[in-house]
TILO-455205 format. One record per residue (C-alpha): residue number from 0; residue in three letters; x, y, z. Coordinates in steps of 0.02 Angstrom, whole numbers, plus 32768, in hexadecimal, padded with zeros to 4 digits. Layout:
NUM;ALA;X;Y;Z
...
This chain:
0;UNK;8006;7FF2;8008
1;UNK;8053;80A6;7FC1
2;UNK;8038;8151;8006
3;UNK;7FC4;81BA;7F9D
4;UNK;7FA3;826B;7F93
5;UNK;7F32;826C;8038
6;UNK;7F89;82BA;80C5
7;UNK;7FDC;824D;8132
8;UNK;7F89;8208;81CF
9;UNK;8021;8218;8243
10;UNK;80B4;829C;8224
11;UNK;814B;82A1;8292
12;UNK;81C7;831C;8271
13;UNK;826D;8338;82CB
14;UNK;821B;82F1;8372
15;UNK;8283;8309;8407
16;UNK;823C;82B1;84AE
17;UNK;8294;82D2;855A
18;UNK;827A;8296;8603
19;UNK;82A7;830A;8694
20;UNK;82FF;82B1;8734
21;UNK;835D;82EE;87C2
22;UNK;8400;82BF;8764
23;UNK;83C2;833C;86D8
24;UNK;8371;832F;862E
25;UNK;837A;8281;85EA
26;UNK;835D;8294;8520
27;UNK;8308;81F8;84F1
28;UNK;82D9;8225;8448
29;UNK;8329;82A2;83D0
30;UNK;8315;82D0;8316
31;UNK;8298;8252;82F2
32;UNK;821E;8262;825F
33;UNK;81A4;81E4;8208
34;UNK;8106;81EA;81A6
35;UNK;8075;816E;8199
36;UNK;7FE4;816D;810E
37;UNK;7F34;811A;8129
38;UNK;7F32;806E;8111
39;UNK;800B;8063;8118
40;UNK;806C;7FF6;818B
41;UNK;8112;8044;81BB
42;UNK;8190;7FD4;823E
43;UNK;81EE;8030;82C1
44;UNK;8280;7FB8;82EB
45;UNK;831D;7FCA;834A
46;UNK;835F;7F85;8400
47;UNK;831A;7F97;84A8
48;UNK;8341;8053;84F4
49;UNK;8341;8099;843A
50;UNK;82AB;80F6;845D
51;UNK;822C;809E;83F9
52;UNK;819B;808F;8478
53;UNK;81C5;8149;84BF
54;UNK;8192;8186;8401
55;UNK;80F8;810D;8418
56;UNK;80CF;8175;84C4
57;UNK;80EE;821C;8475
58;UNK;806E;81F8;83F2
59;UNK;8000;81CF;8477
60;UNK;8038;825A;84E1
61;UNK;8044;81D0;8564
62;UNK;80F6;8219;85B2
63;UNK;80D6;8229;8672
64;UNK;80F3;82C1;86DD
65;UNK;81A5;82CA;86AC
66;UNK;81A7;82B3;85F7
67;UNK;818F;832E;8572
68;UNK;819F;834D;84BF
69;UNK;8235;83CE;84AC
70;UNK;8247;83DA;83ED
71;UNK;81E7;83BE;8356
72;UNK;8134;8393;8336
73;UNK;80B7;82FD;833A
74;UNK;8029;8320;82C7
75;UNK;7F8B;82AC;82C3
76;UNK;7F2C;82D2;8223
77;UNK;7F6F;8379;8214
78;UNK;7F5D;83B6;82D5
79;UNK;7FFC;83C7;8343
80;UNK;7FE0;8342;83D6
81;UNK;804A;83B9;8445
82;UNK;7FBF;8441;843B
83;UNK;7F2A;83D4;8471
84;UNK;7EE0;83E6;851F
85;UNK;7EBE;8355;8587
86;UNK;7E00;8352;8555
87;UNK;7E37;834B;84A7
88;UNK;7EB9;82B8;84B8
89;UNK;7E33;8256;8517
90;UNK;7DC3;8268;847C
91;UNK;7E46;8227;840E
92;UNK;7E9F;819F;846E
93;UNK;7E3F;80F7;8465
94;UNK;7DDC;8137;83D5
95;UNK;7E36;8179;8349
96;UNK;7EE6;8146;8388
97;UNK;7EF9;8096;83DD
98;UNK;7F7A;803C;8432
99;UNK;7FA6;7F86;843B
100;UNK;802B;7F56;84C8
101;UNK;80A5;7EC2;84C4
102;UNK;8059;7E86;856A
103;UNK;7F8E;7E6E;8557
104;UNK;7F7B;7E70;8616
105;UNK;7FB9;7F2C;8616
106;UNK;7F16;7F5B;85BB
107;UNK;7E96;7EE0;8609
108;UNK;7E44;7EF8;86B5
109;UNK;7E50;7E52;870D
110;UNK;7DC2;7E84;877E
111;UNK;7D36;7E9B;86E5
112;UNK;7CF9;7E2D;8672
113;UNK;7D2A;7E38;85AB
114;UNK;7C7C;7E77;858B
115;UNK;7C8B;7F07;8609
116;UNK;7D33;7F3F;85C1
117;UNK;7CF8;7F3A;84FE
118;UNK;7C57;7F82;8514
119;UNK;7C9E;801B;857B
120;UNK;7D0C;8047;84E1
121;UNK;7C7B;8065;846D
122;UNK;7C01;80BA;84EE
123;UNK;7C92;8121;8523
124;UNK;7CE2;8162;8486
125;UNK;7C39;8164;8415
126;UNK;7BAC;8181;8497
127;UNK;7B48;80ED;8459
128;UNK;7AD9;806F;84CC
129;UNK;7B01;7FE0;8528
130;UNK;7AA8;7F5F;84A3
131;UNK;7AFC;7FA8;8410
132;UNK;7BAB;7FAB;845A
133;UNK;7B8A;7EF4;848C
134;UNK;7B59;7EC8;83DB
135;UNK;7BF4;7F29;8398
136;UNK;7C61;7ECA;840A
137;UNK;7C2B;7E1D;83D2
138;UNK;7C42;7E52;831F
139;UNK;7CF4;7E8C;834C
140;UNK;7D23;7DE8;83AA
141;UNK;7CDE;7D80;82FF
142;UNK;7D50;7DF7;8299
143;UNK;7DF2;7DBF;8309
144;UNK;7DB1;7D01;82EF
145;UNK;7D8C;7CDD;83AD
146;UNK;7D06;7C58;83AD
147;UNK;7C71;7C4F;8423
148;UNK;7C70;7D11;843C
149;UNK;7BF3;7D09;84BA
150;UNK;7C67;7C9D;852F
151;UNK;7CFA;7D15;8511
152;UNK;7C84;7DA7;854D
153;UNK;7C60;7D51;85EA
154;UNK;7D04;7D1E;8622
155;UNK;7D7B;7D81;8673
156;UNK;7E32;7D96;8634
157;UNK;7E89;7D0E;869F
158;UNK;7E0F;7C89;864A
159;UNK;7E60;7CB5;859B
160;UNK;7EFA;7C6A;854D
161;UNK;7F83;7CF3;851C
162;UNK;7F59;7CF1;8472
163;UNK;7EA5;7D12;8496
164;UNK;7EBB;7DA8;850D
165;UNK;7F2D;7DF9;8484
166;UNK;7E9E;7DD4;8400
167;UNK;7E26;7E29;8487
168;UNK;7E9D;7EBF;849E
169;UNK;7E9E;7ED0;83DA
170;UNK;7DE3;7EDF;83E8
171;UNK;7DF0;7F66;8468
172;UNK;7E6E;7FBE;83FD
173;UNK;7DF0;7FA7;834A
174;UNK;7D41;7FCC;83A1
175;UNK;7D39;807E;8378
176;UNK;7D9B;8063;82BB
177;UNK;7E2D;80CC;82EF
178;UNK;7E90;811E;825F
179;UNK;7F34;80F0;82B0
180;UNK;7F69;805B;8317
181;UNK;8001;804D;836F
182;UNK;8049;7F9D;8392
183;UNK;80D4;7F93;840B
184;UNK;812B;7EDF;840F
185;UNK;8073;7E9D;83FD
186;UNK;80AE;7DE4;83E0
187;UNK;814D;7DD0;8445
188;UNK;8105;7D5A;84C8
189;UNK;8099;7D02;843E
190;UNK;80AF;7C62;83ED
191;UNK;80D8;7C63;8338
192;UNK;8040;7C11;82FF
193;UNK;7FDE;7C8D;835F
194;UNK;8047;7D21;8328
195;UNK;8028;7CE6;8275
196;UNK;7F65;7CEB;8286
197;UNK;7F74;7D90;82EE
198;UNK;7FE0;7DEF;8266
199;UNK;7F7E;7DAF;81E1
200;UNK;7ED7;7DF0;8239
201;UNK;7F1E;7E9F;8260
202;UNK;7F4A;7EA2;819D
203;UNK;7EA0;7E79;8162
204;UNK;7E41;7EE9;81E2
205;UNK;7EB7;7F7A;81AD
206;UNK;7E8C;7F70;80EC
207;UNK;7DE6;7F57;8121
208;UNK;7DD5;7FFA;8185
209;UNK;7E69;8058;8136
210;UNK;7EC8;8061;81EB
211;UNK;7F72;8099;81E6
212;UNK;7FF8;801D;8249
213;UNK;8094;8042;82A6
214;UNK;80E5;7FAC;82D7
215;UNK;816A;7FB6;835A
216;UNK;81E1;7F20;8369
217;UNK;8286;7ED3;8370
218;UNK;8249;7E3B;8309
219;UNK;8282;7E66;824D
220;UNK;8226;7DC8;8209
221;UNK;8183;7E19;8256
222;UNK;81AA;7EBC;81ED
223;UNK;81C6;7E57;815E
224;UNK;8120;7E0E;8165
225;UNK;80BD;7EA2;8191
226;UNK;8103;7F41;815D
227;UNK;810A;7FAB;80BA
228;UNK;819B;801D;8106
229;UNK;821C;800D;818F
230;UNK;8268;808E;81F6
231;UNK;8309;805B;825E
232;UNK;832C;80B0;830B
233;UNK;83CA;80C0;8361
234;UNK;83F3;8124;8401
235;UNK;8356;8195;83F6
236;UNK;835F;81AD;8332
237;UNK;8332;8168;8292
238;UNK;83D0;8122;8233
239;UNK;837D;80DE;81A2
240;UNK;82D1;80D6;8149
241;UNK;8287;8099;80A8
242;UNK;8223;8012;8060
243;UNK;8225;7F5C;80AF
244;UNK;8274;7F17;800E
245;UNK;82F8;7FBA;8008
246;UNK;8333;7FB0;80C1
247;UNK;833E;7EF0;80C8
248;UNK;8382;7EBC;802A
249;UNK;8404;7F59;8024
250;UNK;8425;7FA7;80D2
251;UNK;8484;8040;80CC
252;UNK;849B;805A;8184
253;UNK;8521;8009;81DD
254;UNK;84AF;7FDA;826F
255;UNK;8420;7FA6;81FB
256;UNK;84A8;7F3B;81A9
257;UNK;84E0;7EF3;8256
258;UNK;8431;7EC8;828D
259;UNK;841B;7E4F;81EB
260;UNK;84C6;7DEC;822D
261;UNK;8479;7DD8;82D0
262;UNK;83DF;7D79;8284
263;UNK;83DA;7CB8;8262
264;UNK;83A5;7CBE;81A8
265;UNK;8385;7C21;8147
266;UNK;8434;7C39;80FA
267;UNK;8485;7C39;81A8
268;UNK;84E4;7BB3;81FF
269;UNK;853D;7BAE;829E
270;UNK;85E1;7B5D;8255
271;UNK;85F0;7BA2;81AF
272;UNK;859D;7C41;81B3
273;UNK;8581;7C7B;8271
274;UNK;851F;7D02;82B8
275;UNK;8583;7DA1;82CA
276;UNK;8548;7E17;8369
277;UNK;8552;7ECA;835E
278;UNK;85F4;7EFC;83D8
279;UNK;85D8;7F77;8472
280;UNK;853A;7FBD;84B7
281;UNK;84B1;803E;849F
282;UNK;84E3;80DA;84E4
283;UNK;848A;8123;8570
284;UNK;841D;81B8;8536
285;UNK;8488;8237;8594
286;UNK;8529;81EC;8554
287;UNK;851D;81E8;84A6
288;UNK;85B7;8206;8448
289;UNK;85DF;829A;83D3
290;UNK;85AA;8289;8322
291;UNK;8563;81DB;82F9
292;UNK;851D;8186;8384
293;UNK;8540;80D6;8346
294;UNK;85FB;810B;832D
295;UNK;8640;80B2;83C2
296;UNK;85F9;800C;837D
297;UNK;8616;8028;82C6
298;UNK;8694;7FB8;825A
299;UNK;8686;8058;81DD
300;UNK;86AD;80DA;825E
301;UNK;872A;8170;8213
302;UNK;8769;81D2;8298
303;UNK;876F;828A;8286
304;UNK;86DB;8277;8208
305;UNK;8653;8217;8264
306;UNK;8674;8258;830F
307;UNK;865F;8317;82D5
308;UNK;85BD;836E;82B3
309;UNK;850F;8325;82BF
310;UNK;84DD;82B7;8229
311;UNK;8443;82C6;81D3
312;UNK;83E8;8246;8168
313;UNK;8426;8231;80B6
314;UNK;83C7;81F8;8016
315;UNK;8414;815B;7FDF
316;UNK;83D0;8162;7F33
317;UNK;83AE;81D1;7EAC
318;UNK;8316;817E;7E6B
319;UNK;82A5;81CE;7ECB
320;UNK;82A7;8143;7F54
321;UNK;8289;8174;7FFF
322;UNK;8311;810E;8035
323;UNK;837E;8165;80AE
324;UNK;8401;8150;812A
325;UNK;845D;81B1;81B8
326;UNK;8512;8180;817D
327;UNK;859D;81F9;8138
328;UNK;85EE;815D;80EA
329;UNK;8554;8100;8098
330;UNK;85A4;8111;7FED
331;UNK;8658;80D7;801A
332;UNK;8623;802C;8074
333;UNK;862E;7F8B;8006
334;UNK;8582;7F47;803A
335;UNK;859D;7EAF;7FC7
336;UNK;861E;7E57;8055
337;UNK;85CB;7DD0;80A2
338;UNK;856D;7E0C;8150
339;UNK;85C2;7D77;81C2
340;UNK;8666;7D83;8181
341;UNK;86D0;7D0C;8205
342;UNK;8741;7C79;8208
343;UNK;86D6;7BD8;81EC
344;UNK;86C0;7B7B;82A1
345;UNK;86E3;7AD3;82C8
346;UNK;8645;7A63;82CC
347;UNK;8631;7A2A;8372
348;UNK;8650;7956;837D
349;UNK;85BB;78FA;83B4
350;UNK;85E4;7873;842C
351;UNK;8583;77E9;8489
352;UNK;84C9;77F3;84CB
353;UNK;84B8;785B;855F
354;UNK;83F9;7875;8581
355;UNK;838A;77DD;8544
356;UNK;82CC;77FE;855B
357;UNK;8255;776C;8540
358;UNK;8190;7770;854F
359;UNK;81A1;7800;85CD
360;UNK;80F9;782B;860F
361;UNK;80C3;78BD;8684
362;UNK;8011;78C8;86C4
363;UNK;7FC9;7947;8735
364;UNK;7F31;790D;879E
365;UNK;7E92;7982;879F
366;UNK;7E24;7960;8830
367;UNK;7D66;798B;880A
368;UNK;7D07;799E;88BB
369;UNK;7C64;79AD;8865
370;UNK;7BDE;7938;88A1
371;UNK;7BA2;790D;87F2
372;UNK;7C5A;78D8;87D5
373;UNK;7C62;786B;887C
374;UNK;7BBE;7811;8843
375;UNK;7C07;77EE;8798
376;UNK;7CB6;77B7;87DF
377;UNK;7D14;7843;876B
378;UNK;7D55;78A9;87F5
379;UNK;7DFD;7894;87BE
380;UNK;7E39;78C3;870F
381;UNK;7EE3;78D8;86D3
382;UNK;7F49;7961;866A
383;UNK;7FC4;790E;85FC
384;UNK;8049;7984;85F4
385;UNK;80C8;7905;85AA
386;UNK;8094;7871;854F
387;UNK;810C;77EE;850E
388;UNK;81A6;7854;84E9
389;UNK;822D;77FD;8495
390;UNK;82DB;7848;8457
391;UNK;8399;7843;8473
392;UNK;840F;78C6;848D
393;UNK;84D0;78BA;8476
394;UNK;8572;7901;84C3
395;UNK;858D;79A8;8470
396;UNK;84F3;79A8;8405
397;UNK;8461;7A2D;8407
398;UNK;83AC;79E0;8411
399;UNK;8321;7A60;83F6
400;UNK;826C;7A41;8442
401;UNK;81F4;7AAF;83E6
402;UNK;812F;7ABA;83FA
403;UNK;80AB;7B41;842F
404;UNK;8084;7B6B;84D0
405;UNK;8037;7AED;852F
406;UNK;807D;7A5B;84D1
407;UNK;80F1;7A10;855D
408;UNK;819E;7A64;853A
409;UNK;81BE;7AAB;85F0
410;UNK;8165;7A1D;864E
411;UNK;81E7;79A6;8603
412;UNK;8273;7A29;8638
413;UNK;823D;7A23;86EF
414;UNK;822F;7967;86EA
415;UNK;82EA;795E;86A3
416;UNK;8326;79DB;8730
417;UNK;82C7;7981;87BD
418;UNK;8244;7A0C;87D1
419;UNK;81B4;7991;879E
420;UNK;81B8;78D1;87AA
421;UNK;8186;786D;8711
422;UNK;80E9;77FD;871D
423;UNK;8125;7777;86A0
424;UNK;81B5;7744;862A
425;UNK;826E;775D;8646
426;UNK;82ED;77F9;8642
427;UNK;8396;77BA;864B
428;UNK;8425;7846;8660
429;UNK;84CD;7805;8658
430;UNK;8495;7753;8672
431;UNK;842F;7781;8716
432;UNK;8373;7780;8715
433;UNK;8334;7831;874E
434;UNK;8284;783F;870D
435;UNK;823D;7822;87BF
436;UNK;82D1;7869;8822
437;UNK;82AB;7902;886F
438;UNK;832B;7984;887B
439;UNK;8338;797D;892C
440;UNK;836C;78C1;8928
441;UNK;83E6;78D2;8897
442;UNK;849D;78D2;88B0
443;UNK;84FC;7977;889C
444;UNK;8562;7926;881B
445;UNK;84B7;7913;87B9
446;UNK;846C;79B5;87EB
447;UNK;851E;7A0B;87AF
448;UNK;851D;79A5;870A
449;UNK;8470;79D6;86E3
450;UNK;844D;7A9D;86DD
451;UNK;83CA;7B0D;8698
452;UNK;83C7;7BB3;8647
453;UNK;831A;7C12;8664
454;UNK;82CD;7C84;85E0
455;UNK;82AF;7D0F;866E
456;UNK;8354;7D2A;86D4
457;UNK;8311;7D95;8755
458;UNK;82A7;7D09;8796
459;UNK;8330;7CA9;87C3
460;UNK;83AF;7D2E;87F8
461;UNK;83BA;7D6A;88B4
462;UNK;83B1;7E1C;88A1
463;UNK;8403;7E3D;894C
464;UNK;84A0;7DE6;891F
465;UNK;8523;7E18;88B8
466;UNK;854F;7DAA;880C
467;UNK;85F4;7D62;8851
468;UNK;8594;7D10;88F7
469;UNK;850B;7CCE;8888
470;UNK;8588;7C82;8803
471;UNK;85F8;7C51;8892
472;UNK;8577;7BF9;88FB
473;UNK;8561;7B7D;8867
474;UNK;861D;7B58;885B
475;UNK;8628;7B42;8917
476;UNK;8585;7ACF;8920
477;UNK;85BB;7A60;8892
478;UNK;8670;7A51;88DE
479;UNK;86C0;7A93;883F
480;UNK;872D;7AFE;88B9
481;UNK;8733;7B17;896C
482;UNK;87B6;7B8E;899A
483;UNK;877F;7C40;8988
484;UNK;880A;7C80;8925
485;UNK;87E5;7BF0;88A4
486;UNK;8734;7C18;88A5
487;UNK;874E;7CBD;8885
488;UNK;87CA;7C99;87F4
489;UNK;8745;7C25;87A4
490;UNK;86B5;7CB3;87AC
491;UNK;872D;7D27;8763
492;UNK;874D;7CA0;86D8
493;UNK;869C;7C7D;86BB
494;UNK;8678;7D40;86AA
495;UNK;8700;7D37;861E
496;UNK;86A6;7CAC;85C8
497;UNK;8610;7D05;85BF
498;UNK;8656;7DB2;857F
499;UNK;8623;7E12;8623
500;UNK;86A3;7E8D;8677
501;UNK;870A;7E3E;8706
502;UNK;86C6;7ECD;8779
503;UNK;8606;7E89;8768
504;UNK;8644;7E02;87F7
505;UNK;8619;7EA5;886F
506;UNK;857C;7ECB;8815
507;UNK;84B6;7E97;8841
508;UNK;8445;7E6C;87BE
509;UNK;83EE;7F15;87B7
510;UNK;846D;7F62;8775
511;UNK;8478;7EF6;86E1
512;UNK;8413;7F09;8633
513;UNK;83AE;7E6E;8605
514;UNK;8441;7E27;858E
515;UNK;84BB;7E2D;8615
516;UNK;844D;7DD4;8694
517;UNK;8426;7D41;861A
518;UNK;84EF;7D37;860C
519;UNK;84F5;7D26;86CF
520;UNK;846F;7C9A;86C2
521;UNK;84DE;7C3E;863C
522;UNK;8571;7C5A;86A9
523;UNK;851B;7C0A;8739
524;UNK;84DE;7B78;86DF
525;UNK;8591;7B55;86A1
526;UNK;85E3;7B6D;8746
527;UNK;85CA;7ABA;877E
528;UNK;860F;7A6E;86E7
529;UNK;8572;7A27;868C
530;UNK;8567;79A5;8615
531;UNK;84A5;79D5;85DF
532;UNK;8466;7A83;85EE
533;UNK;83AD;7A9C;85CE
534;UNK;8398;7B50;858B
535;UNK;82DA;7B7E;858B
536;UNK;82BB;7C14;851A
537;UNK;8353;7C5C;8549
538;UNK;8359;7CE4;84CE
539;UNK;8295;7D13;8499
540;UNK;829E;7DB0;84F4
541;UNK;832F;7DF0;84C5
542;UNK;8365;7E72;8436
543;UNK;83A2;7E2B;839A
544;UNK;845C;7E65;83BC
545;UNK;8456;7E29;845F
546;UNK;83F9;7D83;842B
547;UNK;848B;7D65;83B3
548;UNK;8506;7D86;8438
549;UNK;84C2;7D08;84A2
550;UNK;849F;7C7F;842E
551;UNK;855F;7C88;83F0
552;UNK;858D;7C84;84A4
553;UNK;8531;7BDC;84CC
554;UNK;8580;7BA0;842C
555;UNK;8633;7BC8;8466
556;UNK;8622;7B88;8509
557;UNK;85CE;7AE8;84C6
558;UNK;866D;7ADB;8446
559;UNK;86E5;7AE5;84D4
560;UNK;8689;7A68;8551
561;UNK;8628;79F8;84E3
562;UNK;8592;7A16;853B
563;UNK;84EA;79CB;8506
564;UNK;8467;7A5C;84F8
565;UNK;83B8;7A3C;84F7
566;UNK;836E;7AE2;84AF
567;UNK;82B2;7B09;84CF
568;UNK;8257;7B7D;8449
569;UNK;81D0;7BB2;83DD
570;UNK;824B;7C0A;8388
571;UNK;8264;7BAA;82E6
572;UNK;82E1;7C1D;8292
573;UNK;8354;7C13;832F
574;UNK;832C;7B4A;8325
575;UNK;8364;7B3D;827C
576;UNK;8410;7B99;82A5
577;UNK;8430;7B4A;8341
578;UNK;83F0;7A94;8345
579;UNK;8445;79FC;830F
580;UNK;8397;7994;8331
581;UNK;82ED;79D2;834F
582;UNK;8253;7993;83A2
583;UNK;81B2;79D0;837C
584;UNK;812D;79C9;83FE
585;UNK;806A;79D4;8401
586;UNK;7FFC;79BC;8498
587;UNK;8078;7967;8501
588;UNK;80B3;78F0;8468
589;UNK;813D;78E9;83EA
590;UNK;80EF;7909;8339
591;UNK;819A;7903;82DA
592;UNK;8256;78F5;8316
593;UNK;82FC;78E7;82AB
594;UNK;8390;7941;8276
595;UNK;836E;79F8;824F
596;UNK;838B;79EE;8191
597;UNK;8316;795C;8192
598;UNK;8282;79B4;81F5
599;UNK;828C;7A55;8194
600;UNK;8282;7A0B;80EE
601;UNK;81F8;7992;80B5
602;UNK;81A6;7919;80F0
603;UNK;8167;797E;816D
604;UNK;80DC;7961;81FA
605;UNK;8051;79D0;81C7
606;UNK;8069;7A24;8280
607;UNK;8117;7A49;8249
608;UNK;80E6;7A83;8198
609;UNK;8073;7B03;81F5
610;UNK;80FE;7B37;8275
611;UNK;8172;7B5B;81E4
612;UNK;80EE;7BBE;8183
613;UNK;80D9;7C2B;8228
614;UNK;8193;7C54;8241
615;UNK;81A3;7D15;8212
616;UNK;824B;7D16;81A9
617;UNK;82B4;7DCC;818C
618;UNK;82D3;7DB1;80D9
619;UNK;825B;7DFA;804F
620;UNK;82A1;7D79;7FD6
621;UNK;8261;7CD7;8041
622;UNK;81A5;7CA0;8006
623;UNK;8145;7C3B;807D
624;UNK;80A3;7BCA;8067
625;UNK;801D;7C1A;80D1
626;UNK;7FD7;7B8F;8141
627;UNK;7F49;7BC0;81B7
628;UNK;7F1C;7B65;8250
629;UNK;7E84;7B77;8287
630;UNK;7E49;7B81;833B
631;UNK;7EBC;7B62;83E1
632;UNK;7F10;7AC8;842C
633;UNK;7E83;7A5F;8476
634;UNK;7E8C;7A51;8538
635;UNK;7F14;79E6;8587
636;UNK;7E83;79A3;85F4
637;UNK;7E10;796B;856F
638;UNK;7E7E;7935;84E2
639;UNK;7E2E;78FE;8445
640;UNK;7E2F;784B;8414
641;UNK;7EA8;77FD;8386
642;UNK;7F31;7886;834C
643;UNK;7F32;7913;83C0
644;UNK;7F47;7981;832A
645;UNK;7EB1;7956;82D6
646;UNK;7E3B;79E2;8307
647;UNK;7EAA;7A64;82AE
648;UNK;7F06;7A00;8239
649;UNK;7EF2;7A45;816F
650;UNK;7F27;7991;813A
651;UNK;7EAD;792E;8194
652;UNK;7E72;788C;8155
653;UNK;7DD9;7872;81AD
654;UNK;7D8F;77EC;8224
655;UNK;7E44;779A;8223
656;UNK;7E8C;7833;8272
657;UNK;7E07;7847;82EF
658;UNK;7DFA;7793;8340
659;UNK;7EB6;7752;831E
660;UNK;7F58;778A;8368
661;UNK;7FD2;77AF;82DA
662;UNK;8067;772E;82AF
663;UNK;810C;777A;82BF
664;UNK;8146;7764;8207
665;UNK;820C;7756;81F5
666;UNK;8240;77C7;8164
667;UNK;82EC;7796;8170
668;UNK;838F;77CB;81CF
669;UNK;832E;77D5;8274
670;UNK;82AA;7846;823A
671;UNK;820C;7811;827F
672;UNK;815B;7854;8259
673;UNK;80BA;783E;82C0
674;UNK;803A;783D;8236
675;UNK;7FBA;77DC;81DB
676;UNK;7FF0;7811;813C
677;UNK;8056;77A6;80D5
678;UNK;811B;77E6;80B9
679;UNK;8104;77E5;8001
680;UNK;8077;785E;801C
681;UNK;80DB;78CA;808E
682;UNK;8167;78C5;8020
683;UNK;8103;7914;7F97
684;UNK;80DE;79AD;800C
685;UNK;813B;7A51;7FC6
686;UNK;81C0;7AAB;802B
687;UNK;8177;7B2B;80A2
688;UNK;81F3;7BA9;8088
689;UNK;8236;7BCF;7FE7
690;UNK;82B9;7C57;7F96
691;UNK;8269;7CB7;7F13
692;UNK;82CA;7C55;7E9B
693;UNK;8262;7BC2;7ED6
694;UNK;82E1;7B6D;7F2D
695;UNK;82A7;7B17;7FC9
696;UNK;82E7;7B4A;8078
697;UNK;832C;7AA9;80E5
698;UNK;8375;7AAD;818A
699;UNK;842F;7ACA;814B
700;UNK;843F;7B0A;80AE
């Protein structure tokens, strides 16, 4: 959708936003410009702290008592937002400009039903009656593909899944047909299938109502799928802008170029083409360097030139294109050089089996104490979180476990580290059966040999203790070292290993960034010399540049120690890059398992096929077949008979899938698919992901 002669819905000119604290003025945004037309979608991307969300809050005039617009202007339909009084702002917010937040519960009141919250929007902004507002809410719930709208209306937020909550928030934002919709990381916490459905939904509603969309995200793949244009932010200012094809195919600012070196595209390989993290850190707003803000991190920095006067945006084409970059040297740099120019790394040798899982089950009893259940004898039902898991993990190997939320990935991890006991089957680690052995009953050697890296390090770091004492406690606990001087020296070496300054030994968690805290979590996990590490979504909440650094750090440590890595994730792009083998789970069962190159190319299990279709890829030259999964996964307490995927499967064969459990079909080389379809039919399925030249994309191509 291109801009036309109609004036832009949103115009931002040389915007400056500052926060005023006891320490003085903090210039969060400076010299930022952007325009957005009706029905157009623009992506705003960059690292955390670059000012993306501050721009959104400036548009909404949600800057708090100490924030202010100190320069430039924000005009909505020609009106300067800084000149509107509170009454005028209230009239615009929620009706003409709406916002969708990353966390849906930030917009939902837990004490009110969904009906109350949806009806209130229309009654407040349009003054219509309750009956009409109720009917409109039902219609919009249907628009966002939420089945059984009356049940949703009667529910409280906590009774809905995360994907359902986010769709309700979308409903709230769209009820008054806003002209501008701001989406601040709207899909970060969602499964790829839910994300794909939500993105498709918002795009359809935007086209239907002519809504302008501003996507704020660090997920460049999402921007590729959703936006017409993209604006890259760094340290409070735009550094590059243009169409998605222009910027993604020919980035002309070193920062944008560096971001693409951090992304595990289908062409990346952890040995031949490793990711290249951007060096250094984003400068604090009050400590920006002279000249180019990106200068201290730039491989093309020119002293005496790039650190001089302020640098303005420059056109990078004479063809009338809107592609611009804030770089003095963009025309001197050889952009055709490979992004990931680095010496090829040695492949990690794979050894003997370290972890053997055979028919593992984990059930949770749910007691129904009603009289009816007591009379019928059905007072106890079971949540089958894990059902007959089978796979192997070898020394030095990375095995990925993927699937939607609720598929049983984290439950298995809890059994593995001893936080839960298995209900049946065998879990053998280094030859010892540990499935039913609590962490309290395991030996110190067993605990030290099997460690875990959590998604959120804040939940496992003690805020009152220094980093050194927390890592040192693990070393002492597992008997790696006992003398204080040797413990301290090992802590310092671990900080070196995870590329953190040695003086961090004296810091506390609150003094570290999210990426730094995750590195501390990795250092602590490896402090006991583990032979197996379980990494549960270790990079999903991090910026792409930090993701790349943490990912490469894990690979480096694995190479050095020959550690087995169990990587739990819903990010199939990271899985394709990292994993040697993949286990695909659905509703507690293994749907497919095999080497990465086998699982990522036909024959696919229909569920794997759908997951691959939903993965956003930051490359406009990649084409994907669109596969839409209808509905949500069934309840784990009331699973469907036959194949667990049959209620959503686009390749369902009929009664056979509804009544009989699927057989495990061996496609060769350890590639196993649990499906009723014959392998001859599965092999005829086309590649989900293709380059624009028609060649299919497999796991390690």
